[in-house]
C-alpha positions in Angstrom: 117.8 94.1 80.1 116.8 97.1 78.0 114.0 99.0 79.6 112.7 101.1 76.7 109.6 103.1 76.1 108.2 106.4 75.0 106.2 109.4 76.1 102.5 108.6 76.1 99.3 110.3 77.3 97.2 108.9 80.1 94.1 110.7 78.8 92.1 107.5 78.7 93.5 106.3 82.0 96.7 104.6 83.2 95.6 101.1 82.3 94.9 102.1 78.7 98.3 103.9 78.6 100.1 100.7 79.8 98.3 98.6 77.1 99.4 101.1 74.4 103.0 101.0 75.6 102.9 97.2 75.4 101.4 97.3 71.9 104.4 99.4 70.8 106.9 96.9 72.1 107.7 99.0 75.1 108.3 97.8 78.6 108.2 101.2 80.3 106.7 104.6 79.5 106.5 108.2 80.5 103.5 110.4 81.0 102.6 114.0 82.0 100.9 114.2 85.4 98.6 116.9 84.0 98.3 119.3 81.1 102.0 120.0 80.3 101.2 123.6 79.4 98.5 124.2 82.0 97.7 123.3 85.6 94.6 121.2 85.8 94.8 117.5 86.7 92.1 114.9 86.2 90.4 113.5 89.3 92.4 110.6 90.8 90.9 107.2 89.9 92.2 104.7 92.4 90.5 101.8 90.6 92.5 102.7 87.4 95.8 103.1 89.3 95.2 99.7 90.9 94.5 98.1 87.5 97.6 99.8 86.1 99.8 98.4 88.9 98.4 94.9 88.4 98.8 95.0 84.6 102.4 96.2 84.9 103.2 93.3 87.2 101.6 90.8 84.9 103.2 92.1 81.7 106.7 92.8 83.2 106.4 96.5 82.6 109.2 98.1 84.6 109.6 101.4 86.4 107.6 104.1 84.7 108.4 107.9 84.7 105.9 110.7 85.4 106.8 114.1 84.1 105.8 117.4 85.8 104.2 120.1 83.6 106.4 122.6 81.9 104.5 125.4 83.6 106.1 125.0 87.0 109.2 127.1 87.9 110.3 126.7 91.5 113.0 129.3 91.1 110.9 132.0 89.5 111.3 135.6 90.8 107.6 135.7 91.3 106.3 134.2 94.6 102.9 133.2 93.1 104.7 131.2 90.4 106.9 129.5 93.1 103.8 128.7 95.1 102.1 127.1 92.1 105.2 125.0 91.7 105.1 123.9 95.3 101.4 123.1 95.2 101.7 121.2 91.9 104.7 119.1 92.9 103.1 118.2 96.3 99.8 117.2 94.6 101.6 115.2 92.0 103.5 113.3 94.6 100.3 112.4 96.4 98.8 111.1 93.2 101.9 109.2 92.2 102.0 107.5 95.6 99.2 105.3 94.2 101.6 103.8 91.6 103.8 101.1 92.8 106.9 101.6 90.6 107.1 105.2 89.4 109.7 108.0 89.3 108.8 111.7 89.1 110.8 113.9 86.8 110.8 117.7 86.6 112.8 120.5 85.0 114.6 122.4 87.8 113.6 125.8 86.5 114.9 129.1 85.2 116.3 131.7 87.5 115.1 134.5 85.1 117.9 136.8 85.8 118.3 136.3 89.5 121.5 134.3 89.0 122.3 130.6 89.2 123.1 130.7 93.0 119.7 132.2 93.8 118.0 129.7 91.4 119.6 126.7 93.1 118.6 128.0 96.6 115.0 128.5 95.6 114.8 125.0 94.0 116.3 123.4 97.1 113.9 125.4 99.3 110.9 124.1 97.3 112.1 120.5 97.6 112.6 121.0 101.3 109.0 122.1 101.6 107.4 119.3 99.7 109.5 116.3 100.6 108.6 114.4 103.8 109.8 111.2 105.3 106.6 109.6 104.0 107.3 110.5 100.3 107.4 107.2 98.4 108.1 108.5 94.9 111.7 109.4 94.0 111.9 112.9 92.5 114.3 113.3 89.6 116.1 116.5 88.6 116.4 116.5 84.8 119.7 117.5 83.1 119.1 120.6 81.1 120.5 122.0 77.8 121.7 125.2 79.5 119.6 127.6 77.3 118.8 131.0 78.6 118.6 131.1 82.4 118.0 127.4 82.9 119.3 125.8 86.1 120.7 122.3 85.7 122.8 122.7 82.6 125.9 121.4 84.4 126.3 118.4 86.7 127.8 120.8 89.3 124.5 122.7 89.5 122.5 119.6 90.0 125.0 118.4 92.7 124.5 121.7 94.5 120.7 121.3 94.6 121.1 117.7 95.9 123.4 118.9 98.6 121.0 121.5 99.9 118.0 119.2 100.3 117.6 117.7 103.7 115.8 114.5 102.5 118.3 114.1 99.7 117.8 110.4 99.6 114.4 111.1 98.0 116.1 112.6 95.0 117.7 111.3 91.8 118.6 112.5 88.3 117.2 111.9 84.9 119.8 112.2 82.1 118.5 113.6 78.8 120.8 112.7 75.9 119.8 115.7 73.8 120.1 118.1 76.8 123.5 116.9 77.9 124.8 117.0 74.4 123.5 120.5 73.9 125.0 121.5 77.2 128.4 120.4 76.0 128.8 116.8 77.2 129.6 114.7 74.2 127.7 111.6 75.3 127.3 110.2 71.8 131.0 110.1 71.0 132.3 109.3 74.5 129.6 108.1 76.9 132.4 106.6 79.1 133.9 110.1 79.7 130.5 111.7 80.3 129.3 109.1 82.7 132.6 109.1 84.5 132.2 112.8 85.0 128.7 112.3 86.2 129.8 109.7 88.7 132.6 112.0 90.0 130.3 115.0 90.5 126.9 113.4 91.3 127.4 109.7 91.6 125.9 107.0 89.3 123.8 105.8 92.2 121.7 109.0 91.7 121.1 108.2 88.0 117.6 106.7 87.8 116.3 107.3 84.3 117.3 108.4 80.8 115.5 110.4 78.1 116.7 109.0 74.8 116.6 111.8 72.3 118.7 112.8 69.3 119.5 116.5 68.9 118.9 118.9 66.0 122.0 120.8 67.1 125.7 120.1 67.6 127.4 119.5 71.0 127.4 122.7 73.1 124.7 124.5 71.1 122.5 125.1 74.2 119.3 125.0 72.1 117.2 122.0 73.2 115.7 120.8 70.0 114.9 117.0 70.0 115.3 114.9 66.9 114.3 111.3 66.0 116.9 108.7 66.7 119.6 108.7 64.1 118.3 111.9 62.5 120.3 114.4 64.5 123.9 115.1 65.6 124.1 112.2 68.1 123.6 109.6 65.3 122.9 105.9 65.2 126.3 104.9 66.4 126.0 107.3 69.3 122.9 105.6 70.5 124.4 102.2 70.0 127.0 103.2 72.5 124.4 104.7 74.9 122.0 101.8 75.0 124.8 99.3 75.4 126.6 101.2 78.2 126.8 99.1 81.3 126.3 102.1 83.6 122.8 102.5 82.1 121.8 98.9 82.4 118.3 98.4 83.7 117.4 102.1 83.8 114.1 103.2 82.2 115.0 104.8 78.8 112.2 106.9 77.5 111.9 108.4 74.0 110.7 112.0 73.8 111.4 112.4 70.1 109.0 114.2 67.7 107.0 111.2 66.7 103.6 109.5 66.4 102.8 106.0 67.8 104.0 104.1 64.8 107.2 106.1 64.8 107.8 105.3 68.4 107.2 101.6 67.7 109.9 101.8 65.0 112.3 103.6 67.2 111.8 101.1 70.1 112.4 98.3 67.7 115.5 100.0 66.4 117.0 100.5 69.9 116.2 96.9 70.8 118.0 95.7 67.7 121.0 97.8 68.7 121.2 95.8 71.9 121.1 92.5 70.0 124.0 93.3 67.8 
């Protein structure tokens, strides 16, 4: 089964968002937990979350993905910034506990000159503070493009974070096709090799979601500029290989391409057609 959707806004509530996803031909979706460039979150509406859960069950909408705001950086050199990350992540996990089938994705952060080792340590420390045995939502580390001082541009860096978290069973990975390509993993040309490498270093059991994005830049550019499907360097044949790869079967695949709703509907239809050929 192809579990495919796009990034949507829950501005009008979770139920409205799920209905929008269905109208686009999607059977999953992704949303920001709060303003992606800010800090404020809407008040939690448990009636809306309950209606969302019921609608998803009725309409066979699969696992959805929540995305943390870009403003958090758990490996910042500034303690106030790290504290904001801890508070935001913890609050989001409380809110997401009201959704029955949801994953929580975040960018591991940028070490801002402190070095990768320090960055990894600080990220793991943050996760050790916020994760508890009662945490019900799996937290995903996103694969990054490796630009600047980003942590997570290699599978080895993500593995190190996973190894340093006590409740590591609460963690998984979200693979972004644009990011891994920009980081130097040629997933479009040879997904077998990339996923074999992922399995060797991290383990395919940790792979829980995929961001399906083309890239404006060639493999290894370390730029992170998303493109619409087939309009970048990964290309249509690259995505045909990706959406049909058995190791990705059943994982939520979410479009984060620069698009509007009609454009997302067209891309969803395109990726579905790739699976039928």
